[in-house]
N, C-alpha and C positions, 0 to 999 in steps of 0.2 A: 680300759678295760671296759670292756663295753660293756652298757646301763641295758638290765631289763626295760623293757616296750619299748623299743625304738629297734631300727634294721643296722644301727651300725654303732659302733664307736667314736667316738672326736674326740679328739687328741685338742686343745686350748695352743694360742699360740707359741707357746713357749714349750715345748712339747721339745724331742729329740733331734725326729726328722720335719720337724712343719708341713705333712701331712695330713689329711679325713685319711684317714680307714678304714675299714668295710665289712661287720661280723658280717658272718656266713648263715647269722638268723633276721628271718622275716618274718615284722609282724605284720599280722593283717589288718590295722587298722589305719583309716584312708585319712588320718587325721593328716593335717599340717603340721611339719614338723616346727614351727612355732611356739604348735598348741603345747608343744609335749616339757616336761619338768626341766631336760638336760640342758634346755637355754632360759630361763628364769631366770639367772645371773645374765644374763643376757653378752656372755664371753666374745668378744672378738676373735673369729675366727678364722686363720689365713687361709686362701686357694691354692693351689698351684696349677689347675688350666680348669676352663670351663668344665671337662668333663667330671670333671670334679665338682662341681662349683651343682651342677644339675642333677649326677646322684646322691649328692649331700639332703639334695630336694625330699619332701614324701614323697609317695607313691601316688596318691589323688593329685599334688598339683603335679609329677610328672605325667599322667592318666590326661588333664586337661592342657597340656603345652602340645603333648602331640594332637589333639584332635581340634586343638587351633592353628596347627603348623601344616594340619587334613586339609581344613577349611579353607587355609588358604593359596597352599602350591595347586586343591583343586581351582578356584576363585583364576588363578591364574592363569592355568590350563585353557578354561573355556576361555576364556579370555584373548587368548592366545590362539589357538583355535579358531573362533572366531572372527578375528581378523585376517588371520590366511587363510579360511575359504573364506570371506566377503570378498579379498583381491580374487584367488579363485577364478569364483563365481561374472569379477568384470571382465577381466583380462581373457580367461581362457572354457569356463566351467560352462558357460552359459553354449559358447560352440559347441561342448565336449557331449552333454545333453541333447543338441539339437540330433548331432550327427548318431550319437547312441540308439535315435534309432532310426528303423528300418524306413528306409527313401528308395524310388524310383525318381529316375532322371533323363527325359525322353527330350534329345535336340531333335530337333527339325529343322533341314536345311534346305530354303530355295532357291537351285542354281539360276543366279541371272535373272532372278524375280525384282524388281524395280516397281515402287510408287504406281507408275502409271499402268502396268501390269493390271494390278491390283481391281485400278477402276476400270479399266477395257473389262477384264473378266466378269465383273459384277456386274456393267451395264449391260454385257451379251445376255448373260443370265435372267437378270430381269426382266430385258424388251422383249430377248425369246421365247419365255416360259410365263409372261404378261404377268408378273407379279409386281406391288408395289417398290411407288418410286422410294420407299425408307427400306428396301430390303439391304439387310446385311448376311455379307458372304458371315461362313466361320471364321473366317480369319480377322475382320471389322470390327469381330464384339469383342476379341482381347487383344487389339491394337493398344502397345504400351508406351514406346515409343521408336528413337533410327536407331540403325546403327550407323558409324564411318570405316567403311572399306578400304583406304590406303594400307599400299604392304611398305614395307623398308626402302625398297627401289623407285617406288610409283607413284601416284595419286591415282592412277588407276592400276589395279587387282587383279591376278587372276585367279583360280578359281583354289590354286594349290597354297598361296600364302595365303588367299582370304581363308580357306581352312586349317591351314599352320596356324593360323592368328586365335584362328576358334579351341585349336584341340592342344595347342603348345601354351595359349596365353602371352603370345611375344609375335608383334613385328619380322616378317622373314621376306629376304626374296623371290620375286616371280617364278615360278617353279620348283619351288621350295616344298619337300614333300617332309615333314616331323624334322627339318634340324632349322637352326639360329642361321640367322645371316653369314656365322662365319662358316656355317657347312655341316656341323656338330650338330647330334641327335638333341633333342628335347625331349623330356618326358609326356606324354600327352595324356587329356582329362582321362579317355579310358585305358589309360594303362596303371592309372592314381586309383580308376573304380574299380580293377581287378584286383590288385596288387597289397594297396592297403586297407579298400573298405571289404575285399573278397566279394565286389558284387559278380554277378553276371555282365553278359558284354551280349552288343549286337551291332551289326549293321546291316539296312536296309536302303535299296537305289536301284536306281529305275536302268542307271548307265554299266558301262562295267564295273567288279567291285575296285577292282587295279584302279581304279580313276584318280582322278587328283585327291576328291573329298576323301572319300572310303580310304584311300592311303593315306592321307596328313594323318588322320584318326590311329592307325595301325601299323603304319609301316616308319622306313627313316631315311630317305635315298635322298641323293642330292638334285633328281629331275623327277620332273613327272612323266616325262617318257619312259622310266625305265621299271615298266608295268608288267615286266617277268620276275624282277628283281623285288616287287610291292605283292606278287601272290606267291615270293616265298615266306616275304615277313607275315605274312597272316596266314601261314598254313603253322607259324612255329616256328621255324627254321631260323631261327638270330638266339639271343643269349640269355632271352626274357621266357623264348616255351610261347605258345599260343596264348596269346592274348584276347582273343576273340572269341565268343563260343558261339555264336551265329553269324552265317551272314547269308543275302539273298539279293538276288542280280542276276544283270548278266556276265561276260568274261570268262565265259568256258575256255575260249581260244589258249588266253596264258596261266592254262595250268595243265594244257595238256600238250604232250608230245610232241615236240616237230624234229625235223620236217614236218610237215602233213596238212595236207588240205583242209582239218577241221584246229589245225593249230597256228597261233600266231610266235611262237616261243624260240629264238634263235637257238633251242640249243635242244638237246632230246633228251631234258627233263620229265618225268610225270608226276606232277602233282600230287595232280589225283588220287595216285594211286600212293605217295606218302602220304596224301591227307589223312588215306586210311588207316594208313602206320600208326597215324597218331590217334588214332582215336577215332577220329571224323568221321559226321556219318555225308555220304552225298550225294546229293538230286539234278539232277538234268532235264526235267521234263514238265509239264501239268500235272500230269500223273502221278508224281513220285510227289509235288505239293499237297495235292487232294487227303494223298492216302496218311501227312501225316497228322498226328492227332497233338491238337492246341493246345490240349492241354496236362499232357504228359512231359515232364520234364527228360524223356530217359534216350532223348533223339540228340540230346547234344555232345559232345559241339556237333556245330551242323554246316555246309557249306553249299547251298542251292544259286546253282549257276543255271541260267532257263534260258541262256541264247550264247551263241558263241560270241558274238560283241555285245554292244548295248542294247536292250530288250526295247520293243518296239515302240515309237509313240503310241499314247492313245488314241489319236484319232483311225488308227492302222493295225491295234491290236485285236487280235484274234484268240478271242477268251477260252479258246479251247486247248491255246499253244500256251498262254501263257499268263501267270498273276496278275494280275494290278498291283498300284502301288500299296490299294488301300488294304487289299485281300495279302500281301505280305505284311501289311504291317500289325496287322490284326492278330493274322498267325504268330507273329516273330512276340506280342503280347503275349499271347495266355501260355508260349515256351516258359518264354523267360520267365515267368509269372509261376509256371508249374516249377520252376526250378527251385525258385529261393523262396517256396508258398513256404516252410519248413525251416527254416533260414532265418539268421538275424539281419541278412543283407539282404538289398536290390536289386536292381537291375539299371545299370548306364545303356543307354540304346540310340542310338545314330541313326534319322530315317533322315532319305534325299531325293526333292525332285527334283532329278539331276537333267529329263529332256529339257523342261522347261529352257533353259541355258541355253540346248542345242537348236530348239525351236526358235528360238530367237536369233541365236549366229544366223543362220541361217533368212533371215525374220519375214519368218511364216506364221503369220498370226493366226491362221483356223489351226495350227497344229500346238502353236501356241498359248491359245487359250484353253484349247480342250487335255492340255499336261495339270495346268493352273486348277481346273474344274477337278481333274484327277488327284491333284495334290490338295484341294480342298477336302474332297472328298477320308482322305489319310488325317487331314488334321480332321476332322469330324471324329474319328474312330477315336482316336488319340484321347480327344475332349471325355468322351462316353467314358472312355479307361480310369482320366483322371476322377473321375467325379463318382469309380467304383472305387478309386485308391487313392483317397486326400491327401497321401504321405507324398505322394506325387507332384511335379510337376515337371510343363512343357513349357520349353522356346521353341521358337521357330523364326528364322531370320535369314536373310540371304546372301552370300558369300559378296555380289555385286550384282552389281544391274546389265544387265545386257541386252544391245542392239540401239541405246539410246533413243528409246520407244517414248514415242507422243501421240497421245488418243486425239490427233487432227493431223493433214496433213492435206499443205496448199498446190492444188493439180496445176495453175498456171499464174499468167504475170498477174492474171485481172484478181483483184482483191478477193481473198477466201472465204466461202461459206462458212459459219458456225453449226457443224454439223457433224457427226461420224454414223458410218450403214454397223450397225451388230449385224443386221441379216443380212449381211452379203458372206458371213463368215458361218452361217448355219449350214447352208449346204453341201460347202466342202465336206468330201469322204477318204480324202487320202492327205498326208503331209507332204510337203513340195519334194522331200527326203523322197518317197517311193515314189512320185508320180516320174519323177526323171530318172530315176533308175531304172524305169519301165521304158520309154522313150528313148533314152539311147543303146540299151539293150535292141531295140525294133530294127524292121527290115529295113533293109540300106533304098529302097525303094521309096522315091520322095514321094510321087502320087498317093501310095498307101499310108506312107508317114503325115501324110499334109490331110490325112481321110482321119487317119485313128486318133491326132492330136483334135481335130472338126466335128469329129462324134461319139469322141469318147475325153477325152482328155476331159477339155473343157467343160461341157456339160454335166458330162454324166460322176467326172470323180470332183471337179473343179465346181460347179455349178454357175457355173459364166455360160448365162444364155444369149449374150449381146456380144458377144466375142467377134472384133473385125476382123478380117480376111488377114492386114498386117499383124497382127499378133499369131493370130493361129499361123501364118507363113515362117516369119523369127522363129517360135517353138519350135514347128516342126525339120528347117535346117540346122539348127543350133549344134551343133556336137561339143564343145566344150559346153565340161560339170556345172561348173561357178554361172555363167553364162546364162548357163537356160536358168539354174534353178533364180537366177536374178531375175528372168524375165518373170516367169511363175510368181514371184513373189510381186510385183509392181501390176500384176495384173487384179491379184485378189486384195492386195492394201490398196491400191487405187480404190478400185469398186467400196472398199471400203473404208480410205478414207482415213489408215492410218498412216504414219506416219516412222522412218528407219535415220538417224543416224548415223549407224555404222553396224559394219558385220561382227565387231570386236565388245569388246565391254567398255560402262565408262563409267565415272567418277562419285555417278550421285552417290548418295546415301540412301540407306535402304533400311523400310519396314521394318519394326523387331517387335513382334506378340508374344505374349507368355502367357499360360494359364494354372492353375495350382497352387502349391505352398509358394507362399513368399515370392510369388508372380511379380507384387509392387515392386521389391528392387530393382527390377529395369529398369523405372520410370522415368524418364526424359532420354536425351541424345547420348550413346555412347562410342566407346571407340571400341570393332569389335573382339577388341582384346578383354575387357571389362567380361562378353558375355564368357570367356573363357573362367574364370576367375568366378563368376556367378557360380558357375557349372559347380566348380571342385567346392565353394561352400555350402555346395546342394548337397552333394553324395554323400 
């Protein structure tokens, strides 16, 4: 029978069922059960299980136990959360926090630009403009290391494999465009920026936009010569759809339907019309370019092809007809910035000084140095952008060196002079490519051709006032394009005392430059694939 003053009725050990029975009455007191008169005789109670023991306690004891359990549960939870948090921060959290910030990544590729070319260009600018001996170029100021350039199948890479190493972070064979050594597609950093980071993307070049370097970031084909197919990738005609938001460069002929005088396609597809159907705005003139609002995101996606093939060398470029590399880069930065202004994602932009390489292939030092200076102008524009946007990183690197170029040349069997002459390059007005095309298209009258070379080509276009009769005659009579270009190269290079080992590429390491967010992480000597790894971490 329940006893007054306690919230239960207890049955001694000898009771018929041997269990503690609970009363419906609840006492208001918080006193411990041992304070109740019921247990004055300390009779031993038998409990059937733990629940019975718990409910056999006073309300106050039970409340204290509950508070204790809550306290210790909270402590355990805090410890577990802290340990998990520490491990998360150590292994992945820091990366996640970095990636959660808005980033811009700008990769600039100086195609065919080796260390000797940087020295030559610096000497040229310093001497011709009377600058202090300690003058530094825009690249000199941000030098951080060097890049090793071999491909998977040769110690001397080509541009396709060199660009694929940067874009896919893997070595592949010479000629590979966004494919691995087994000729399977490899994901590019541009595709990762678009699909995984929702970033805006862009390509700015002075070659055909379908050429090896831009192709390796935007297409997957087994050989670089498949430019018709690369163009199809670039307007989104593959499984991933359009990946590039902005494209500036040359190469319009690979987008125009063939056969046609302005087309170099082998089929009748009109990719410009297809691009417009996919939402692209297309441009093909300087006036179209100038009309673009650099602060508007409404232009994207955008395809600007300002030449049928490669854009003109800087030394030949008519500024009324074609924009410069720096102008295209500045406009691309403005448009991509506007497109990402109100988003949590930045942009990835690849800029290539494409024709640095082509001038070196021709062994044309005057065109080569002008292309380098034009690239410096683009570097300066990007550095200014990085200064204004601190969460941006600029990386500048070459895919390889071209020409086996040396800032010295021995002209005969005698011991050479220790000098080179930058002033021999200053008066040159046109590239060897331009000059040779004009010579091969001239009259077949040998006397008139001789006069043209003597009175125009050497003195007015190449700045050579002391050409010999033998030099003039050899140039005037040469009908083979390759041999003609070699004669013109020798005429300029000998007077400047600059040397060339090849019309192809070399295996020399190339300079690596970086500026902005985490640029210090690229210090030292790296494989070219390491630069792709850095870009992935920076996205």
